[in-house]
PDB file of the backbone (N, CA, C, O) and the ligand in Angstrom, with CONECT records:
HET     ZN  A 101       1
ATOM      1  N   MET A   1     161.239 130.716  41.105  1.00  0.00           N
ATOM      2  CA  MET A   1     160.940 129.599  41.987  1.00  0.00           C
ATOM      3  C   MET A   1     159.743 128.823  41.453  1.00  0.00           C
ATOM      4  O   MET A   1     158.791 129.400  40.927  1.00  0.00           O
ATOM      5  N   ARG A   2     159.808 127.552  41.593  1.00  0.00           N
ATOM      6  CA  ARG A   2     158.727 126.720  41.055  1.00  0.00           C
ATOM      7  C   ARG A   2     157.476 126.807  41.917  1.00  0.00           C
ATOM      8  O   ARG A   2     157.548 126.757  43.145  1.00  0.00           O
ATOM      9  N   GLU A   3     156.381 126.932  41.285  1.00  0.00           N
ATOM     10  CA  GLU A   3     155.128 127.037  42.025  1.00  0.00           C
ATOM     11  C   GLU A   3     154.796 125.744  42.762  1.00  0.00           C
ATOM     12  O   GLU A   3     154.129 125.760  43.796  1.00  0.00           O
ATOM     13  N   GLU A   4     155.259 124.650  42.228  1.00  0.00           N
ATOM     14  CA  GLU A   4     154.986 123.373  42.888  1.00  0.00           C
ATOM     15  C   GLU A   4     155.640 123.312  44.260  1.00  0.00           C
ATOM     16  O   GLU A   4     155.121 122.694  45.190  1.00  0.00           O
ATOM     17  N   LEU A   5     156.771 123.956  44.362  1.00  0.00           N
ATOM     18  CA  LEU A   5     157.487 123.936  45.629  1.00  0.00           C
ATOM     19  C   LEU A   5     156.717 124.691  46.704  1.00  0.00           C
ATOM     20  O   LEU A   5     156.640 124.255  47.852  1.00  0.00           O
ATOM     21  N   ILE A   6     156.164 125.798  46.327  1.00  0.00           N
ATOM     22  CA  ILE A   6     155.449 126.613  47.292  1.00  0.00           C
ATOM     23  C   ILE A   6     154.257 125.861  47.870  1.00  0.00           C
ATOM     24  O   ILE A   6     153.851 126.097  49.008  1.00  0.00           O
ATOM     25  N   LYS A   7     153.721 124.982  47.096  1.00  0.00           N
ATOM     26  CA  LYS A   7     152.535 124.255  47.564  1.00  0.00           C
ATOM     27  C   LYS A   7     152.845 123.277  48.681  1.00  0.00           C
ATOM     28  O   LYS A   7     151.972 122.959  49.488  1.00  0.00           O
ATOM     29  N   ILE A   8     154.057 122.804  48.733  1.00  0.00           N
ATOM     30  CA  ILE A   8     154.401 121.833  49.774  1.00  0.00           C
ATOM     31  C   ILE A   8     155.011 122.499  50.993  1.00  0.00           C
ATOM     32  O   ILE A   8     155.257 121.852  52.010  1.00  0.00           O
ATOM     33  N   LEU A   9     155.252 123.785  50.884  1.00  0.00           N
ATOM     34  CA  LEU A   9     155.831 124.487  52.021  1.00  0.00           C
ATOM     35  C   LEU A   9     154.757 124.831  53.038  1.00  0.00           C
ATOM     36  O   LEU A   9     153.597 125.064  52.697  1.00  0.00           O
ATOM     37  N   ALA A  10     155.171 124.856  54.284  1.00  0.00           N
ATOM     38  CA  ALA A  10     154.262 125.286  55.340  1.00  0.00           C
ATOM     39  C   ALA A  10     155.060 126.067  56.369  1.00  0.00           C
ATOM     40  O   ALA A  10     156.258 125.849  56.550  1.00  0.00           O
ATOM     41  N   CYS A  11     154.388 126.956  57.022  1.00  0.00           N
ATOM     42  CA  CYS A  11     155.022 127.737  58.066  1.00  0.00           C
ATOM     43  C   CYS A  11     155.489 126.822  59.194  1.00  0.00           C
ATOM     44  O   CYS A  11     154.706 126.006  59.680  1.00  0.00           O
ATOM     45  N   PRO A  12     156.751 126.939  59.623  1.00  0.00           N
ATOM     46  CA  PRO A  12     157.267 126.072  60.696  1.00  0.00           C
ATOM     47  C   PRO A  12     156.659 126.408  62.056  1.00  0.00           C
ATOM     48  O   PRO A  12     156.753 125.622  62.999  1.00  0.00           O
ATOM     49  N   VAL A  13     156.053 127.552  62.143  1.00  0.00           N
ATOM     50  CA  VAL A  13     155.507 127.994  63.425  1.00  0.00           C
ATOM     51  C   VAL A  13     154.075 127.509  63.607  1.00  0.00           C
ATOM     52  O   VAL A  13     153.736 126.916  64.631  1.00  0.00           O
ATOM     53  N   CYS A  14     153.239 127.764  62.606  1.00  0.00           N
ATOM     54  CA  CYS A  14     151.827 127.434  62.758  1.00  0.00           C
ATOM     55  C   CYS A  14     151.342 126.390  61.768  1.00  0.00           C
ATOM     56  O   CYS A  14     150.161 126.042  61.754  1.00  0.00           O
ATOM     57  N   LYS A  15     152.260 125.885  60.932  1.00  0.00           N
ATOM     58  CA  LYS A  15     151.954 124.787  60.004  1.00  0.00           C
ATOM     59  C   LYS A  15     150.916 125.152  58.956  1.00  0.00           C
ATOM     60  O   LYS A  15     150.258 124.282  58.385  1.00  0.00           O
ATOM     61  N   THR A  16     150.783 126.419  58.717  1.00  0.00           N
ATOM     62  CA  THR A  16     149.823 126.872  57.722  1.00  0.00           C
ATOM     63  C   THR A  16     150.487 126.962  56.360  1.00  0.00           C
ATOM     64  O   THR A  16     151.695 127.180  56.263  1.00  0.00           O
ATOM     65  N   ASP A  17     149.706 126.795  55.323  1.00  0.00           N
ATOM     66  CA  ASP A  17     150.222 126.993  53.976  1.00  0.00           C
ATOM     67  C   ASP A  17     150.724 128.425  53.811  1.00  0.00           C
ATOM     68  O   ASP A  17     150.173 129.367  54.379  1.00  0.00           O
ATOM     69  N   VAL A  18     151.780 128.559  53.021  1.00  0.00           N
ATOM     70  CA  VAL A  18     152.358 129.876  52.810  1.00  0.00           C
ATOM     71  C   VAL A  18     152.234 130.268  51.350  1.00  0.00           C
ATOM     72  O   VAL A  18     151.921 129.443  50.493  1.00  0.00           O
ATOM     73  N   SER A  19     152.485 131.540  51.083  1.00  0.00           N
ATOM     74  CA  SER A  19     152.457 132.007  49.706  1.00  0.00           C
ATOM     75  C   SER A  19     153.681 132.861  49.436  1.00  0.00           C
ATOM     76  O   SER A  19     154.312 133.378  50.358  1.00  0.00           O
ATOM     77  N   GLN A  20     154.005 133.001  48.168  1.00  0.00           N
ATOM     78  CA  GLN A  20     155.169 133.797  47.810  1.00  0.00           C
ATOM     79  C   GLN A  20     154.747 135.229  47.539  1.00  0.00           C
ATOM     80  O   GLN A  20     153.773 135.495  46.835  1.00  0.00           O
ATOM     81  N   GLU A  21     155.510 136.136  48.117  1.00  0.00           N
ATOM     82  CA  GLU A  21     155.290 137.550  47.828  1.00  0.00           C
ATOM     83  C   GLU A  21     156.627 138.159  47.469  1.00  0.00           C
ATOM     84  O   GLU A  21     157.462 138.411  48.338  1.00  0.00           O
ATOM     85  N   GLY A  22     156.820 138.389  46.203  1.00  0.00           N
ATOM     86  CA  GLY A  22     158.093 138.946  45.758  1.00  0.00           C
ATOM     87  C   GLY A  22     159.234 138.009  46.098  1.00  0.00           C
ATOM     88  O   GLY A  22     159.259 136.867  45.640  1.00  0.00           O
ATOM     89  N   GLU A  23     160.174 138.479  46.896  1.00  0.00           N
ATOM     90  CA  GLU A  23     161.359 137.707  47.240  1.00  0.00           C
ATOM     91  C   GLU A  23     161.206 136.984  48.567  1.00  0.00           C
ATOM     92  O   GLU A  23     162.186 136.516  49.146  1.00  0.00           O
ATOM     93  N   LYS A  24     159.979 136.898  49.041  1.00  0.00           N
ATOM     94  CA  LYS A  24     159.769 136.291  50.350  1.00  0.00           C
ATOM     95  C   LYS A  24     158.654 135.276  50.312  1.00  0.00           C
ATOM     96  O   LYS A  24     157.809 135.274  49.417  1.00  0.00           O
ATOM     97  N   ILE A  25     158.673 134.415  51.307  1.00  0.00           N
ATOM     98  CA  ILE A  25     157.570 133.504  51.547  1.00  0.00           C
ATOM     99  C   ILE A  25     156.808 134.046  52.750  1.00  0.00           C
ATOM    100  O   ILE A  25     157.387 134.311  53.804  1.00  0.00           O
ATOM    101  N   VAL A  26     155.536 134.202  52.579  1.00  0.00           N
ATOM    102  CA  VAL A  26     154.756 134.846  53.624  1.00  0.00           C
ATOM    103  C   VAL A  26     153.698 133.905  54.173  1.00  0.00           C
ATOM    104  O   VAL A  26     152.993 133.225  53.427  1.00  0.00           O
ATOM    105  N   CYS A  27     153.607 133.885  55.494  1.00  0.00           N
ATOM    106  CA  CYS A  27     152.555 133.131  56.155  1.00  0.00           C
ATOM    107  C   CYS A  27     151.430 134.106  56.504  1.00  0.00           C
ATOM    108  O   CYS A  27     151.620 135.067  57.250  1.00  0.00           O
ATOM    109  N   SER A  28     150.280 133.834  55.954  1.00  0.00           N
ATOM    110  CA  SER A  28     149.154 134.755  56.194  1.00  0.00           C
ATOM    111  C   SER A  28     148.539 134.532  57.564  1.00  0.00           C
ATOM    112  O   SER A  28     147.757 135.353  58.044  1.00  0.00           O
ATOM    113  N   CYS A  29     148.892 133.428  58.189  1.00  0.00           N
ATOM    114  CA  CYS A  29     148.302 133.114  59.485  1.00  0.00           C
ATOM    115  C   CYS A  29     148.977 133.894  60.611  1.00  0.00           C
ATOM    116  O   CYS A  29     148.309 134.594  61.372  1.00  0.00           O
ATOM    117  N   CYS A  30     150.304 133.773  60.717  1.00  0.00           N
ATOM    118  CA  CYS A  30     151.002 134.419  61.825  1.00  0.00           C
ATOM    119  C   CYS A  30     151.728 135.690  61.378  1.00  0.00           C
ATOM    120  O   CYS A  30     152.262 136.423  62.211  1.00  0.00           O
ATOM    121  N   GLY A  31     151.750 135.952  60.081  1.00  0.00           N
ATOM    122  CA  GLY A  31     152.344 137.181  59.583  1.00  0.00           C
ATOM    123  C   GLY A  31     153.842 137.123  59.414  1.00  0.00           C
ATOM    124  O   GLY A  31     154.456 138.134  59.074  1.00  0.00           O
ATOM    125  N   ARG A  32     154.455 135.968  59.639  1.00  0.00           N
ATOM    126  CA  ARG A  32     155.899 135.863  59.445  1.00  0.00           C
ATOM    127  C   ARG A  32     156.229 135.803  57.961  1.00  0.00           C
ATOM    128  O   ARG A  32     155.433 135.335  57.146  1.00  0.00           O
ATOM    129  N   SER A  33     157.431 136.293  57.627  1.00  0.00           N
ATOM    130  CA  SER A  33     157.897 136.131  56.263  1.00  0.00           C
ATOM    131  C   SER A  33     159.279 135.502  56.287  1.00  0.00           C
ATOM    132  O   SER A  33     160.096 135.782  57.164  1.00  0.00           O
ATOM    133  N   PHE A  34     159.517 134.656  55.316  1.00  0.00           N
ATOM    134  CA  PHE A  34     160.750 133.879  55.264  1.00  0.00           C
ATOM    135  C   PHE A  34     161.542 134.256  54.020  1.00  0.00           C
ATOM    136  O   PHE A  34     160.967 134.456  52.950  1.00  0.00           O
ATOM    137  N   PRO A  35     162.852 134.353  54.160  1.00  0.00           N
ATOM    138  CA  PRO A  35     163.672 134.752  53.012  1.00  0.00           C
ATOM    139  C   PRO A  35     163.813 133.617  52.004  1.00  0.00           C
ATOM    140  O   PRO A  35     163.686 132.439  52.336  1.00  0.00           O
ATOM    141  N   ILE A  36     164.080 134.014  50.756  1.00  0.00           N
ATOM    142  CA  ILE A  36     164.431 133.037  49.723  1.00  0.00           C
ATOM    143  C   ILE A  36     165.885 133.289  49.367  1.00  0.00           C
ATOM    144  O   ILE A  36     166.244 134.366  48.891  1.00  0.00           O
ATOM    145  N   ARG A  37     166.714 132.286  49.601  1.00  0.00           N
ATOM    146  CA  ARG A  37     168.140 132.445  49.327  1.00  0.00           C
ATOM    147  C   ARG A  37     168.556 131.511  48.209  1.00  0.00           C
ATOM    148  O   ARG A  37     168.383 130.296  48.297  1.00  0.00           O
ATOM    149  N   ASN A  38     169.101 132.088  47.169  1.00  0.00           N
ATOM    150  CA  ASN A  38     169.538 131.298  46.023  1.00  0.00           C
ATOM    151  C   ASN A  38     168.406 130.440  45.476  1.00  0.00           C
ATOM    152  O   ASN A  38     168.615 129.319  45.012  1.00  0.00           O
ATOM    153  N   GLY A  39     167.197 131.002  45.543  1.00  0.00           N
ATOM    154  CA  GLY A  39     166.048 130.292  45.005  1.00  0.00           C
ATOM    155  C   GLY A  39     165.463 129.270  45.948  1.00  0.00           C
ATOM    156  O   GLY A  39     164.513 128.568  45.603  1.00  0.00           O
ATOM    157  N   ILE A  40     166.033 129.184  47.145  1.00  0.00           N
ATOM    158  CA  ILE A  40     165.565 128.187  48.091  1.00  0.00           C
ATOM    159  C   ILE A  40     164.925 128.884  49.288  1.00  0.00           C
ATOM    160  O   ILE A  40     165.571 129.691  49.957  1.00  0.00           O
ATOM    161  N   PRO A  41     163.686 128.583  49.553  1.00  0.00           N
ATOM    162  CA  PRO A  41     163.025 129.194  50.708  1.00  0.00           C
ATOM    163  C   PRO A  41     163.629 128.706  52.019  1.00  0.00           C
ATOM    164  O   PRO A  41     163.839 127.508  52.209  1.00  0.00           O
ATOM    165  N   VAL A  42     163.901 129.626  52.901  1.00  0.00           N
ATOM    166  CA  VAL A  42     164.468 129.272  54.197  1.00  0.00           C
ATOM    167  C   VAL A  42     163.326 129.253  55.221  1.00  0.00           C
ATOM    168  O   VAL A  42     162.975 130.272  55.815  1.00  0.00           O
ATOM    169  N   MET A  43     162.773 128.073  55.398  1.00  0.00           N
ATOM    170  CA  MET A  43     161.589 127.956  56.245  1.00  0.00           C
ATOM    171  C   MET A  43     161.993 127.631  57.674  1.00  0.00           C
ATOM    172  O   MET A  43     161.698 126.555  58.194  1.00  0.00           O
ATOM    173  N   LEU A  44     162.665 128.576  58.288  1.00  0.00           N
ATOM    174  CA  LEU A  44     163.107 128.396  59.666  1.00  0.00           C
ATOM    175  C   LEU A  44     162.538 129.523  60.518  1.00  0.00           C
ATOM    176  O   LEU A  44     162.564 130.689  60.124  1.00  0.00           O
ATOM    177  N   ALA A  45     162.033 129.166  61.670  1.00  0.00           N
ATOM    178  CA  ALA A  45     161.457 130.177  62.554  1.00  0.00           C
ATOM    179  C   ALA A  45     162.506 131.214  62.946  1.00  0.00           C
ATOM    180  O   ALA A  45     162.197 132.395  63.109  1.00  0.00           O
ATOM    181  N   ASP A  46     163.735 130.764  63.095  1.00  0.00           N
ATOM    182  CA  ASP A  46     164.808 131.683  63.483  1.00  0.00           C
ATOM    183  C   ASP A  46     165.125 132.708  62.394  1.00  0.00           C
ATOM    184  O   ASP A  46     165.635 133.792  62.679  1.00  0.00           O
ATOM    185  N   GLU A  47     164.818 132.355  61.150  1.00  0.00           N
ATOM    186  CA  GLU A  47     165.122 133.239  60.027  1.00  0.00           C
ATOM    187  C   GLU A  47     163.941 134.126  59.669  1.00  0.00           C
ATOM    188  O   GLU A  47     164.056 135.015  58.825  1.00  0.00           O
ATOM    189  N   ALA A  48     162.836 133.889  60.298  1.00  0.00           N
ATOM    190  CA  ALA A  48     161.618 134.598  59.917  1.00  0.00           C
ATOM    191  C   ALA A  48     161.647 136.048  60.356  1.00  0.00           C
ATOM    192  O   ALA A  48     162.142 136.392  61.430  1.00  0.00           O
ATOM    193  N   GLU A  49     161.107 136.877  59.499  1.00  0.00           N
ATOM    194  CA  GLU A  49     160.829 138.246  59.893  1.00  0.00           C
ATOM    195  C   GLU A  49     159.407 138.278  60.406  1.00  0.00           C
ATOM    196  O   GLU A  49     158.477 137.845  59.726  1.00  0.00           O
ATOM    197  N   THR A  50     159.251 138.781  61.580  1.00  0.00           N
ATOM    198  CA  THR A  50     157.898 138.853  62.106  1.00  0.00           C
ATOM    199  C   THR A  50     157.279 140.193  61.753  1.00  0.00           C
ATOM    200  O   THR A  50     157.860 141.254  61.980  1.00  0.00           O
ATOM    201  N   ASN A  51     156.115 140.111  61.207  1.00  0.00           N
ATOM    202  CA  ASN A  51     155.353 141.325  60.920  1.00  0.00           C
ATOM    203  C   ASN A  51     154.151 141.397  61.843  1.00  0.00           C
ATOM    204  O   ASN A  51     153.098 141.935  61.501  1.00  0.00           O
ATOM    205  N   LEU A  52     154.345 140.844  63.001  1.00  0.00           N
ATOM    206  CA  LEU A  52     153.270 140.873  63.982  1.00  0.00           C
ATOM    207  C   LEU A  52     153.046 142.296  64.442  1.00  0.00           C
ATOM    208  O   LEU A  52     153.960 143.121  64.457  1.00  0.00           O
ATOM    209  N   LYS A  53     151.830 142.555  64.810  1.00  0.00           N
ATOM    210  CA  LYS A  53     151.498 143.933  65.160  1.00  0.00           C
ATOM    211  C   LYS A  53     151.780 144.219  66.633  1.00  0.00           C
ATOM    212  O   LYS A  53     150.927 144.700  67.379  1.00  0.00           O
ATOM    213  N   GLU A  54     152.980 143.910  67.005  1.00  0.00           N
ATOM    214  CA  GLU A  54     153.351 144.089  68.417  1.00  0.00           C
ATOM    215  C   GLU A  54     153.455 145.561  68.789  1.00  0.00           C
ATOM    216  O   GLU A  54     153.278 145.931  69.949  1.00  0.00           O
ATOM    217  N   THR A  55     153.738 146.386  67.810  1.00  0.00           N
ATOM    218  CA  THR A  55     153.925 147.806  68.087  1.00  0.00           C
ATOM    219  C   THR A  55     152.595 148.526  68.290  1.00  0.00           C
ATOM    220  O   THR A  55     152.551 149.679  68.720  1.00  0.00           O
ATOM    221  N   ASP A  56     151.524 147.822  67.973  1.00  0.00           N
ATOM    222  CA  ASP A  56     150.216 148.478  68.051  1.00  0.00           C
ATOM    223  C   ASP A  56     149.559 148.393  69.426  1.00  0.00           C
ATOM    224  O   ASP A  56     148.589 149.091  69.719  1.00  0.00           O
ATOM    225  N   ASP A  57     150.118 147.514  70.262  1.00  0.00           N
ATOM    226  CA  ASP A  57     149.419 147.291  71.530  1.00  0.00           C
ATOM    227  C   ASP A  57     150.004 148.117  72.683  1.00  0.00           C
ATOM    228  O   ASP A  57     149.920 147.728  73.848  1.00  0.00           O
ATOM    229  N   GLY A  58     150.576 149.225  72.343  1.00  0.00           N
ATOM    230  CA  GLY A  58     151.178 150.056  73.374  1.00  0.00           C
ATOM    231  C   GLY A  58     150.238 151.074  73.988  1.00  0.00           C
ATOM    232  O   GLY A  58     150.663 152.136  74.442  1.00  0.00           O
ATOM    233  N   LYS A  59     148.986 150.749  73.997  1.00  0.00           N
ATOM    234  CA  LYS A  59     148.023 151.720  74.535  1.00  0.00           C
ATOM    235  C   LYS A  59     148.036 151.768  76.049  1.00  0.00           C
ATOM    236  O   LYS A  59     147.283 152.535  76.648  1.00  0.00           O
TER     237      LYS A  59
HETATM  238 ZN    ZN A 101     152.753 131.007  60.395  1.00  0.00          ZN2+
END
């Protein structure tokens, strides 16, 4: 994937710049990760994997 492309991408949820991690696009702000399909980042909130720490607040 071209690095220039990653620079113009932003998280659809929080509008923050994202970065590429392996086969995914990751938003460091909200913790969502977006798939890359056929070399094209799928920047859709519906497609995002949430890595939010929701499981931690079960105290
Ligand atoms: Zn985000």
